[in-house]
Phi, psi and omega in degrees: 000149177231131176251138183233133179230118180268156173205166174106356179289174178162195180255132181216151177281155177305138183092348181277186184227154173214153173236123176264146177235150178222115180261125181257144175217167184097224182279060186290335183295339185267358185288128179264334183205139169251146177218158169244129177240164174217154178221117177268158181304130178077005181238162178282154175293137183228151177286132176260310182200154178215157178220131182276170179304324182279003176094358180289123179262160166214153188226150169293147181302327185291344183241356180303134180085350180244326183249148176226127176259140179211167179219149173251098187300324183294330183254000182050047178240138179243141183239152170230105177273120183245124180234166180048047185295146181239156177305328180287355173277354179298126183181171166271127182258131183241137172272147185220141176225145184232130169223186185294341183266342181163193181241139184234147182231148169276181185275347178095151176222135185279132172240124179236124180248118181268147181271000000 
C-alpha cells in the first residue's frame, strides 16, 4: 500500500504561483511513476503532469511552460510548481502513484485562481 497526502493548495490571483506537495508513505520503494491530476466541476479528471522513476517528466499541453513537476527521492515527496496561473486552472488537484500492485490517490487539494 501507498499513502499520499497533498498540501499547498489555496486561492491565488491570475498570474500568480503556487506549489503543491505530495508526501508518499508505505511501499514507496515500488513506485514507478508519480502524477498530478486535476478535476474541475463538471469535468473529467485529467492528467496535468507525471514523473517517472528515472526522472523523466511529461506535461499536458495546457500547462507546458507554466508547471514543473519534480521529486525529492530521499523524502518520497513530489512537487508541482505552478506559475502564470489562469482561472481555468481552478480545480481539485490529486496526487497519484503507480506501482506493480495498483494505482493510489491522495485526497486532493483545492486550487482556485481568481481573475
